[in-house]
C-alpha positions in Angstrom: 76.5 135.4 97.6 76.8 131.7 98.4 76.6 132.5 102.1 73.3 134.3 101.6 71.9 131.6 99.3 72.7 128.9 102.0 70.5 130.8 104.4 67.4 129.4 102.8 68.4 125.8 102.3 66.9 122.9 104.4 63.7 124.5 105.6 60.1 123.5 104.7 58.8 126.7 106.4 61.6 129.1 107.1 61.0 131.1 110.2 60.6 134.7 109.0 62.2 136.1 112.1 65.5 134.6 111.0 65.6 137.0 108.2 66.9 139.9 110.3 67.6 143.4 109.1 71.3 142.5 109.0 70.7 139.4 106.8 68.4 141.4 104.5 71.1 144.0 104.1 73.7 141.3 103.3 71.3 139.7 100.7 70.5 143.0 99.1 74.2 144.1 99.1 75.2 140.8 97.5 72.4 141.3 94.8 73.6 144.9 94.2 77.2 143.7 93.8 76.1 141.1 91.2 74.0 143.8 89.4 77.1 146.0 89.2 79.4 143.3 87.9 77.4 141.1 85.6 77.7 143.2 82.5 81.5 143.3 82.9 81.5 139.5 83.2 79.2 139.1 80.3 81.3 141.3 78.0 84.5 139.6 79.0 83.4 136.1 78.4 82.0 133.9 75.6 78.3 133.6 75.0 77.8 130.9 77.6 79.4 133.0 80.3 77.3 136.0 79.3 74.1 134.0 79.5 75.0 132.6 82.9 76.0 136.0 84.2 72.6 137.3 83.2 70.8 134.4 84.8 72.8 135.0 88.1 71.9 138.7 88.1 68.2 137.9 87.6 68.2 135.2 90.3 70.1 137.3 92.9 67.6 140.2 92.5 64.6 137.8 92.6 66.0 136.2 95.8 66.4 139.5 97.5 62.9 140.6 96.5 61.3 137.4 97.6 63.2 137.3 100.9 61.8 140.7 101.7 58.3 139.7 100.7 58.5 136.5 102.7 59.7 138.4 105.7 56.5 140.5 105.5 54.1 137.7 104.6 55.4 134.2 105.4 54.0 131.8 102.9 55.0 128.1 102.3 54.7 128.4 98.5 56.8 131.5 98.4 59.4 129.7 100.6 59.4 126.8 98.1 60.1 129.3 95.3 62.9 131.0 97.3 64.5 127.6 98.0 64.3 126.5 94.4 65.8 129.8 93.2 68.5 129.6 95.9 69.5 126.2 94.6 69.5 127.5 91.0 71.6 130.5 92.0 74.1 128.3 93.8 74.4 125.9 90.9 74.7 128.8 88.5 77.5 130.4 90.5 79.4 127.1 90.5 78.8 126.7 86.7 80.1 130.3 86.2 83.3 129.5 87.9 83.7 126.4 85.8 82.9 128.2 82.5 85.1 131.2 83.4 88.1 128.9 84.1 87.5 127.0 80.8 87.3 130.3 78.9 90.6 131.4 80.4 92.2 128.1 79.6 90.9 128.3 75.9 92.3 131.8 75.7 95.7 130.6 76.8 95.9 133.1 79.7 96.0 132.3 83.3 
């Protein structure tokens, strides 16, 4: 998912033609994978992990939806929102790894 998130960083007005069918498929597949796994992650971890997993699921689906919309109707304000959500998603993924590692350490397992 981080690869797909990185696609949107660093552009003021992202050229919509760069969102190819192949890239859209990757973004949507990544969002589908998150959707399939987030409940498992949420149930396995403490409350903070569950909340973050839910946030990641929402952000990944929103990113896929907005990328498709931007591809159809390029709009600077929509790109700003995509970029902000991409940053939030990337930070949330990093935080999830940190929280999951801490939860495993607290549990005493490796």
